[in-house]
LOSE-448181 format. One record per residue: residue number from 1; residue in one letter; x, y, z of N, C-alpha, C, O, CB in turn. Coordinates in nm, 4 decimals. Glycine has a CB too. Example, Ala and Ser with C-alpha at 12.3 -4.5 7.8 and 13.67 -1.06 7.14 Angstrom:
REC   nr  rest      n_px      n_py      n_pz     ca_px     ca_py     ca_pz      c_px      c_py      c_pz      o_px      o_py      o_pz     cb_px     cb_py     cb_pz
REC    1     a    1.3190   -0.5690    0.7800    1.2300   -0.4500    0.7800    1.3200   -0.3300    0.7800    1.4236   -0.3319    0.8465    1.1308   -0.4473    0.9046
REC    2     s    1.2850   -0.2250    0.7080    1.3670   -0.1060    0.7140    1.2900    0.0030    0.7870    1.3409    0.1138    0.8039    1.4084   -0.0598    0.5725
***
This chain:
REC   nr  rest      n_px      n_py      n_pz     ca_px     ca_py     ca_pz      c_px      c_py      c_pz      o_px      o_py      o_pz     cb_px     cb_py     cb_pz
REC    1     x    6.9953   28.5306  -12.2544    6.9852   28.6166  -12.1318    6.8897   28.5751  -12.0125    6.9121   28.5987  -11.8938    6.9418   28.7490  -12.1768
REC    2     x    6.7949   28.5187  -12.0570    6.6416   28.5048  -11.9727    6.7109   28.4279  -11.8131    6.6340   28.4016  -11.7207    6.4921   28.3618  -12.0856
REC    3     x    6.8420   28.4038  -11.8044    6.8589   28.3152  -11.6782    6.9097   28.4113  -11.5685    6.9747   28.5144  -11.5861    6.9683   28.1864  -11.7014
REC    4     x    6.8692   28.3597  -11.4561    6.8915   28.4455  -11.3229    7.0263   28.3912  -11.2751    7.0499   28.2711  -11.2890    6.7652   28.4251  -11.1986
REC    5     x    7.1192   28.4763  -11.2177    7.2512   28.4260  -11.1678    7.2148   28.3230  -11.0539    7.2684   28.2124  -11.0469    7.3493   28.5512  -11.1113
REC    6     x    7.1182   28.3688  -10.9642    7.0873   28.2708  -10.8653    6.9802   28.1568  -10.9133    6.8737   28.1933  -10.9630    7.0344   28.3470  -10.7425
REC    7     x    7.0068   28.0357  -10.8995    6.9313   27.9330  -10.9594    6.9071   27.8505  -10.8385    6.9986   27.7967  -10.7761    7.0027   27.8577  -11.0806
REC    8     x    6.7841   27.8419  -10.8076    6.7380   27.7715  -10.6719    6.7889   27.6078  -10.6668    6.7963   27.5479  -10.5596    6.5571   27.7785  -10.6624
REC    9     x    6.8188   27.5518  -10.7826    6.8690   27.4455  -10.7869    7.0231   27.4227  -10.7136    7.0733   27.3166  -10.6764    6.8602   27.4227  -10.9178
REC   10     x    7.0714   27.5422  -10.7078    7.2132   27.5343  -10.6498    7.2026   27.5028  -10.5089    7.2944   27.4400  -10.4561    7.2953   27.6670  -10.6665
REC   11     x    7.1009   27.5390  -10.4413    7.0668   27.5285  -10.2986    7.0734   27.3481  -10.2841    7.1461   27.3070  -10.1936    6.8946   27.6117  -10.2618
REC   12     x    7.0213   27.2728  -10.3454    7.0021   27.1559  -10.3402    7.1272   27.0615  -10.3702    7.1343   26.9439  -10.3345    6.9003   27.1401  -10.4169
REC   13     x    7.2361   27.1395  -10.4497    7.3599   27.0997  -10.4892    7.4600   27.1370  -10.3625    7.5786   27.1042  -10.3591    7.3970   27.1713  -10.6304
REC   14     x    7.3899   27.2132  -10.2567    7.5073   27.2678  -10.1665    7.6005   27.1718  -10.1173    7.7221   27.1890  -10.1250    7.4576   27.3353  -10.0464
REC   15     x    7.5349   27.0484  -10.0558    7.6213   26.9443   -9.9962    7.7448   26.8902  -10.0916    7.8430   26.8320  -10.0456    7.5269   26.8234   -9.9585
REC   16     x    7.7269   26.9153  -10.2161    7.8274   26.8763  -10.2890    7.9626   26.9644  -10.3023    8.0583   26.9385  -10.3752    7.7710   26.8562  -10.4055
REC   17     x    7.9467   27.0853  -10.2062    8.0936   27.1764  -10.2033    8.1941   27.0906  -10.1464    8.3113   27.1271  -10.1559    8.0909   27.3214  -10.1056
REC   18     x    8.1629   26.9679  -10.0810    8.2732   26.9090  -10.0306    8.3580   26.8396  -10.1148    8.4656   26.8001  -10.0698    8.2406   26.8340   -9.9410
REC   19     x    8.3197   26.8132  -10.2574    8.3885   26.7416  -10.3428    8.5276   26.7834  -10.3768    8.6130   26.7027  -10.4134    8.3173   26.7339  -10.4478
REC   20     x    8.5485   26.9129  -10.3637    8.6779   26.9720  -10.3980    8.7595   26.9859  -10.2726    8.8794   27.0052  -10.2924    8.6614   27.1088  -10.4677
REC   21     x    8.7192   26.9801  -10.1469    8.7808   26.9897  -10.0193    8.7181   26.9164   -9.9217    8.6608   26.9788   -9.8324    8.7899   27.1165   -9.9768
REC   22     x    8.7174   26.7780   -9.9207    8.6430   26.7043   -9.8400    8.6512   26.7260   -9.6872    8.5518   26.7177   -9.6151    8.6722   26.5806   -9.8709
REC   23     x    8.7795   26.7554   -9.6405    8.8242   26.7819   -9.5071    8.7430   26.9010   -9.4639    8.6553   26.8873   -9.3787    8.9795   26.8069   -9.4982
REC   24     x    8.7684   27.0150   -9.5184    8.7048   27.1338   -9.4784    8.5598   27.1507   -9.4924    8.4901   27.2094   -9.4097    8.7607   27.2312   -9.5424
REC   25     x    8.5133   27.0916   -9.6106    8.3669   27.0760   -9.6420    8.2947   26.9932   -9.5142    8.1890   27.0293   -9.4624    8.3497   26.9896   -9.7930
REC   26     x    8.3658   26.8852   -9.4773    8.3055   26.8195   -9.3900    8.3124   26.8756   -9.2300    8.2342   26.8475   -9.1392    8.3573   26.6920   -9.4099
REC   27     x    8.4243   26.9587   -9.2252    8.4140   27.0327   -9.0839    8.3165   27.1288   -9.1009    8.2441   27.1405   -9.0020    8.5474   27.1040   -9.0308
REC   28     x    8.2877   27.2095   -9.2037    8.1887   27.3005   -9.2003    8.0473   27.2552   -9.1777    7.9684   27.3125   -9.1026    8.1960   27.3665   -9.3116
REC   29     x    8.0209   27.1460   -9.2498    7.8903   27.0914   -9.2337    7.8488   27.0329   -9.1093    7.7299   27.0234   -9.0791    7.8727   27.0012   -9.3231
REC   30     x    7.9799   26.9777   -9.0071    7.9662   26.9283   -8.8920    7.9387   27.0512   -8.8139    7.8432   27.0404   -8.7369    8.0782   26.8460   -8.8512
REC   31     x    7.9969   27.1602   -8.8153    7.9787   27.2935   -8.7484    7.8261   27.3380   -8.7686    7.7475   27.3398   -8.6738    8.0838   27.4069   -8.8133
REC   32     x    7.7961   27.3676   -8.8772    7.6666   27.4014   -8.9385    7.5645   27.3196   -8.8714    7.4891   27.3882   -8.8024    7.6642   27.3776   -9.0915
REC   33     x    7.5423   27.2075   -8.8710    7.4519   27.1260   -8.8362    7.4579   27.1153   -8.6790    7.3503   27.1023   -8.6205    7.4698   27.0015   -8.9099
REC   34     x    7.5734   27.1197   -8.6062    7.5588   27.1415   -8.4713    7.4974   27.2890   -8.4396    7.4145   27.2919   -8.3486    7.6956   27.1197   -8.4070
REC   35     x    7.5261   27.4010   -8.4990    7.4505   27.5022   -8.4696    7.3098   27.5125   -8.4477    7.2553   27.5692   -8.3530    7.4724   27.5686   -8.5433
REC   36     x    7.2578   27.4554   -8.5390    7.1063   27.4309   -8.5664    7.0451   27.3163   -8.4789    6.9295   27.2850   -8.5073    7.0840   27.3920   -8.7217
REC   37     x    7.1041   27.2518   -8.3805    7.0658   27.1525   -8.2998    6.9875   27.2330   -8.1883    7.0084   27.3542   -8.1830    7.1887   27.0645   -8.2509
REC   38     x    6.9137   27.1851   -8.1134    6.8511   27.2363   -8.0101    6.9360   27.2686   -7.8891    7.0178   27.1819   -7.8583    6.7531   27.1527   -7.9798
REC   39     x    6.9315   27.3670   -7.8226    7.0101   27.3879   -7.7052    6.9343   27.5047   -7.6246    6.8301   27.4744   -7.5664    7.1658   27.4253   -7.7448
REC   40     x    6.9779   27.6261   -7.6190    6.9186   27.7059   -7.5161    6.8168   27.7930   -7.6153    6.7319   27.8688   -7.5683    7.0382   27.7995   -7.4213
REC   41     x    6.8340   27.7747   -7.7441    6.7335   27.8385   -7.8412    6.6713   27.7122   -7.9040    6.7310   27.6073   -7.9279    6.8050   27.9446   -7.9596
REC   42     x    6.5209   27.7439   -7.9302    6.4687   27.6412   -8.0213    6.5074   27.6648   -8.1663    6.5478   27.7667   -8.2222    6.3188   27.6350   -8.0107
REC   43     x    6.4826   27.5355   -8.2141    6.5035   27.5356   -8.3812    6.4131   27.6201   -8.4486    6.4498   27.6633   -8.5578    6.4820   27.3938   -8.4500
REC   44     x    6.2883   27.6565   -8.4001    6.1972   27.7718   -8.4544    6.2827   27.8973   -8.4417    6.3108   27.9646   -8.5408    6.0509   27.7898   -8.3681
REC   45     x    6.3259   27.9298   -8.3128    6.3933   28.0604   -8.3019    6.5208   28.0798   -8.3822    6.5484   28.1898   -8.4300    6.4249   28.0845   -8.1629
REC   46     x    6.6024   27.9677   -8.3978    6.7107   27.9587   -8.4880    6.6898   27.9635   -8.6275    6.7747   28.0115   -8.7025    6.7738   27.8519   -8.4656
REC   47     x    6.5721   27.9124   -8.6717    6.5304   27.9484   -8.8123    6.4987   28.0785   -8.8473    6.5338   28.1308   -8.9530    6.4246   27.8809   -8.8483
REC   48     x    6.4298   28.1344   -8.7566    6.3834   28.3019   -8.7601    6.5277   28.3955   -8.7690    6.5468   28.4864   -8.8498    6.2858   28.3518   -8.5913
REC   49     x    6.6124   28.3536   -8.6761    6.7538   28.4384   -8.6813    6.7990   28.4137   -8.8172    6.8295   28.5039   -8.8952    6.8776   28.3893   -8.5681
REC   50     x    6.8036   28.2592   -8.8505    6.8814   28.2565   -8.9656    6.8110   28.3386   -9.0804    6.8785   28.4020   -9.1615    6.9068   28.1112   -9.0049
REC   51     x    6.6656   28.3354   -9.0852    6.6054   28.4112   -9.1830    6.6269   28.5629   -9.1874    6.6281   28.6306   -9.2902    6.4750   28.3860   -9.1735
REC   52     x    6.6431   28.6053   -9.0676    6.6762   28.7602   -9.0477    6.8150   28.7952   -9.0886    6.8419   28.9081   -9.1294    6.6610   28.8053   -8.8957
REC   53     x    6.9105   28.6932   -9.0777    7.0711   28.7214   -9.1198    7.0612   28.7077   -9.2608    7.1278   28.7840   -9.3308    7.1942   28.6103   -9.0563
REC   54     x    6.9834   28.6163   -9.3164    7.0024   28.5789   -9.4641    6.9491   28.7112   -9.5555    6.9954   28.7366   -9.6667    6.9082   28.4300   -9.5018
REC   55     x    6.8402   28.7936   -9.4869    6.8251   28.9199   -9.5456    6.9324   29.0267   -9.5321    6.9497   29.1187   -9.6120    6.7120   28.9693   -9.4978
REC   56     x    7.0064   29.0024   -9.4151    7.1043   29.1101   -9.3886    7.2208   29.0777   -9.5014    7.2558   29.1669   -9.5787    7.1627   29.1064   -9.2209
REC   57     x    7.2750   28.9546   -9.5066    7.3673   28.9196   -9.6009    7.3193   28.9229   -9.7371    7.4017   28.9274   -9.8284    7.4160   28.7983   -9.5728
REC   58     x    7.1969   28.9211   -9.7607    7.1391   28.9282   -9.9048    7.1488   28.7908   -9.9816    7.1573   28.7796  -10.1039    7.2195   29.0407   -9.9910
REC   59     x    7.1464   28.6950   -9.8959    7.1693   28.5392   -9.9736    7.0519   28.4849  -10.0032    6.9925   28.4250   -9.9135    7.2435   28.4228   -9.8878
REC   60     x    6.9968   28.4938  -10.1281    6.8694   28.4204  -10.1794    6.8674   28.2874  -10.1602    6.7554   28.2363  -10.1598    6.8462   28.4357  -10.3168
REC   61     x    6.9761   28.2052  -10.1413    6.9612   28.0740  -10.1199    6.9117   28.0667   -9.9880    6.8051   28.0108   -9.9621    7.0794   27.9982  -10.1419
REC   62     x    6.9977   28.1309   -9.8866    6.9475   28.1328   -9.7439    6.7896   28.1593   -9.7148    6.7153   28.0974   -9.6387    7.0260   28.2423   -9.6725
REC   63     x    6.7586   28.2816   -9.8073    6.6392   28.3204   -9.7654    6.5185   28.1955   -9.8146    6.4119   28.1829   -9.7544    6.6173   28.4738   -9.8292
REC   64     x    6.5526   28.1212   -9.9169    6.4464   28.0455   -9.9585    6.4627   27.9199   -9.8499    6.3589   27.8644   -9.8137    6.4557   28.0071  -10.1258
REC   65     x    6.5754   27.8792   -9.8035    6.6085   27.7754   -9.7224    6.5303   27.7944   -9.5670    6.4706   27.7045   -9.5077    6.7726   27.7732   -9.7167
REC   66     x    6.5484   27.9377   -9.5194    6.4956   27.9614   -9.3827    6.3607   28.0102   -9.3971    6.2907   28.0127   -9.2959    6.5794   28.0603   -9.3010
REC   67     x    6.3153   28.0477   -9.5029    6.1713   28.0649   -9.5275    6.0978   27.9279   -9.5108    5.9962   27.9191   -9.4419    6.1472   28.1242   -9.6727
REC   68     x    6.1490   27.8289   -9.5719    6.0910   27.6962   -9.5582    6.0941   27.6380   -9.4253    5.9992   27.5799   -9.3726    6.1545   27.6071   -9.6443
REC   69     x    6.2265   27.6600   -9.3663    6.2459   27.6138   -9.2293    6.1511   27.6958   -9.1245    6.1048   27.6294   -9.0317    6.4018   27.6308   -9.1918
REC   70     x    6.1282   27.7936   -9.1295    6.0386   27.8915   -9.0524    5.9071   27.8397   -9.0638    5.8395   27.8191   -8.9630    6.0421   28.0402   -9.1045
REC   71     x    5.8606   27.8146   -9.1911    5.7159   27.7730   -9.2158    5.7129   27.6289   -9.1507    5.6144   27.6072   -9.0803    5.6719   27.7721   -9.3859
REC   72     x    5.7989   27.5343   -9.1624    5.8084   27.4114   -9.0976    5.7976   27.4046   -8.9470    5.7475   27.3089   -8.8879    5.9250   27.3576   -9.1342
REC   73     x    5.8525   27.5224   -8.8827    5.8381   27.5301   -8.7619    5.7329   27.6247   -8.7110    5.7355   27.6840   -8.6031    5.9510   27.5531   -8.7176
REC   74     x    5.6307   27.6309   -8.8130    5.4893   27.6893   -8.7495    5.5167   27.8556   -8.7449    5.4372   27.9178   -8.6744    5.4541   27.6187   -8.5696
REC   75     x    5.6240   27.9356   -8.8149    5.6267   28.0554   -8.8053    5.5289   28.0934   -8.9013    5.5073   28.0131   -8.9920    5.7501   28.1069   -8.8167
REC   76     x    5.4531   28.2218   -8.8982    5.3579   28.2676   -8.9800    5.4272   28.3633   -9.0916    5.5476   28.3885   -9.0862    5.2505   28.3370   -8.8944
REC   77     x    5.3577   28.4053   -9.1746    5.4188   28.4925   -9.2767    5.4531   28.6358   -9.2242    5.5550   28.6961   -9.2579    5.3231   28.5036   -9.3966
REC   78     x    5.3502   28.6889   -9.1310    5.3523   28.8067   -9.0513    5.4931   28.7840   -8.9508    5.5680   28.8817   -8.9497    5.1980   28.8219   -8.9634
REC   79     x    5.5295   28.6839   -8.8800    5.6052   28.6525   -8.7930    5.7585   28.6500   -8.8725    5.8632   28.6870   -8.8194    5.5495   28.5232   -8.7274
REC   80     x    5.7466   28.6017   -9.0006    5.8773   28.5939   -9.0696    5.8936   28.7655   -9.1227    6.0019   28.8202   -9.1021    5.8713   28.4628   -9.2116
REC   81     x    5.8029   28.8287   -9.1774    5.8279   28.9574   -9.1992    5.8802   29.0474   -9.0719    5.9768   29.1224   -9.0858    5.7069   29.0070   -9.2543
REC   82     x    5.8201   29.0369   -8.9646    5.8546   29.1106   -8.8516    5.9803   29.0684   -8.8207    6.0373   29.1480   -8.7461    5.7652   29.0987   -8.7418
REC   83     x    6.0600   28.9499   -8.8572    6.1959   28.9207   -8.8168    6.2941   28.9807   -8.9484    6.4111   29.0134   -8.9282    6.2116   28.7444   -8.7868
REC   84     x    6.2420   28.9882   -9.0585    6.2904   29.0770   -9.1651    6.2987   29.2328   -9.1265    6.3998   29.3010   -9.1432    6.1966   29.0591   -9.2862
REC   85     x    6.1998   29.2707   -9.0822    6.2001   29.4292   -9.0293    6.3067   29.4498   -8.9136    6.3794   29.5489   -8.9066    6.0421   29.4755   -8.9634
REC   86     x    6.3072   29.3408   -8.8207    6.4298   29.3795   -8.7177    6.5635   29.3829   -8.7860    6.6496   29.4674   -8.7614    6.4445   29.2705   -8.5946
REC   87     x    6.5780   29.2642   -8.8927    6.7138   29.2634   -8.9647    6.7459   29.4158   -9.0039    6.8509   29.4757   -8.9806    6.7095   29.1630   -9.1051
REC   88     x    6.6061   29.4759   -9.0832    6.6453   29.6025   -9.1531    6.6811   29.7005   -9.0723    6.7646   29.7871   -9.0982    6.5487   29.6546   -9.2323
REC   89     x    6.6054   29.6863   -8.9514    6.6295   29.7923   -8.8385    6.7761   29.7890   -8.7773    6.8288   29.8958   -8.7460    6.5240   29.7663   -8.7164
REC   90     x    6.8355   29.6820   -8.7617    6.9646   29.6636   -8.7127    7.0838   29.7068   -8.8179    7.1875   29.7686   -8.7939    6.9747   29.5167   -8.6732
REC   91     x    7.0307   29.6497   -8.9520    7.1211   29.6970   -9.0451    7.1331   29.8606   -9.0819    7.2347   29.9268   -9.1032    7.0873   29.6226   -9.1610
REC   92     x    7.0013   29.8987   -9.0817    6.9962   30.0487   -9.0970    7.0714   30.1304   -8.9951    7.1514   30.2200   -9.0223    6.8563   30.0934   -9.0925
REC   93     x    7.0339   30.0860   -8.8643    7.0793   30.1681   -8.7353    7.2545   30.1397   -8.7453    7.3282   30.2277   -8.7011    6.9939   30.0959   -8.5653
REC   94     x    7.3030   30.0385   -8.7933    7.4431   30.0044   -8.7877    7.5169   30.0837   -8.9043    7.6378   30.1052   -8.8960    7.4621   29.8444   -8.8008
REC   95     x    7.4406   30.1274   -9.0151    7.4723   30.2259   -9.0959    7.4970   30.3612   -9.0643    7.5960   30.4298   -9.0897    7.3951   30.2262   -9.1697
REC   96     x    7.3680   30.3962   -8.9912    7.3511   30.5334   -8.9428    7.4370   30.5649   -8.8321    7.4831   30.6790   -8.8288    7.2155   30.5593   -8.9035
REC   97     x    7.4711   30.4717   -8.7273    7.5627   30.5090   -8.6264    7.6942   30.5574   -8.6625    7.7618   30.6381   -8.5987    7.5799   30.4074   -8.5470
REC   98     x    7.7262   30.4946   -8.7814    7.8767   30.5270   -8.8552    7.8603   30.6656   -8.8619    7.9581   30.7329   -8.8293    7.9128   30.4576   -9.0181
REC   99     x    7.7545   30.7256   -8.8982    7.7362   30.8871   -8.9260    7.8043   30.9518   -8.8169    7.8548   31.0593   -8.8493    7.5758   30.9432   -8.9297
REC  100     x    7.8214   30.9153   -8.6892    7.8951   30.9701   -8.5735    8.0409   30.9762   -8.6233    8.1047   31.0767   -8.5920    7.8781   30.8783   -8.4369
REC  101     x    8.1099   30.8681   -8.7070    8.2396   30.8694   -8.7489    8.2455   30.9960   -8.8472    8.3336   31.0813   -8.8368    8.2800   30.7286   -8.8152
REC  102     x    8.1533   31.0003   -8.9346    8.1688   31.0965   -9.0139    8.1513   31.2300   -8.9585    8.2316   31.3148   -8.9973    8.0945   31.0760   -9.1107
REC  103     x    8.0494   31.2694   -8.8640    8.0565   31.3799   -8.8114    8.1904   31.4462   -8.7360    8.2308   31.5618   -8.7487    7.9599   31.3689   -8.7390
REC  104     x    8.2435   31.3469   -8.6593    8.3596   31.3660   -8.6060    8.4668   31.3974   -8.6956    8.5373   31.4949   -8.6693    8.3872   31.2659   -8.5366
REC  105     x    8.4907   31.3234   -8.8053    8.5887   31.3480   -8.8944    8.5762   31.4955   -8.9643    8.6682   31.5760   -8.9790    8.5846   31.2358   -8.9931
REC  106     x    8.4628   31.5082   -8.9972    8.4142   31.6557   -9.0554    8.4341   31.7858   -8.9597    8.4367   31.8990   -9.0080    8.2495   31.6487   -9.0863
REC  107     x    8.4468   31.7631   -8.8304    8.4469   31.8583   -8.7308    8.6163   31.8589   -8.7085    8.6748   31.9617   -8.6744    8.3433   31.8138   -8.5923
REC  108     x    8.6716   31.7573   -8.7274    8.8331   31.7480   -8.7132    8.8838   31.8033   -8.8523    8.9853   31.8727   -8.8455    8.8945   31.5778   -8.6848
REC  109     x    8.8403   31.7874   -8.9512    8.8963   31.8317   -9.0924    8.8409   31.9667   -9.1228    8.8867   32.0272   -9.2197    8.8548   31.7283   -9.2146
REC  110     x    8.7606   32.0123   -9.0604    8.7149   32.1580   -9.0652    8.7863   32.2591   -8.9877    8.7860   32.3796   -9.0129    8.5818   32.1673   -9.0222
REC  111     x    8.8607   32.1891   -8.8705    8.9433   32.2900   -8.7845    9.0529   32.3541   -8.8681    9.1287   32.4368   -8.8175    9.0124   32.2175   -8.6569
***
C-alpha cells in the first residue's frame, strides 16, 4: 500500500511519452516549448501562470515543475501563494456564477 499514485519520478519520464506516438508527441513538445518562449510575457510571468493553472487542474506533476520554474525565475513563496489564490478565486467564482443557471432553472421549474 504505501505508494502514492503520483510518483515524482514520472515527471522526469515525461519526454518518453513520445515513444508510442513519435509524430504526435513531437508536435506536442514543439508546441509546448514554443509556448514558454519569451514574447509578450516574460518566462517568469508564464511560470506563474502555469503554476496557477496547475493548481486549477490539480496536476501534482505540474505543481512540482512550475514551483521549481517559478523559484528559478526569482518568484518568492509569497508570490507563488498569491498566484494560487488568484487561481482559487477564479475557480470558485466560475463555480459560483453557475448558480445563476441554477436559480433560473429553479424559477422556471417552480412555475
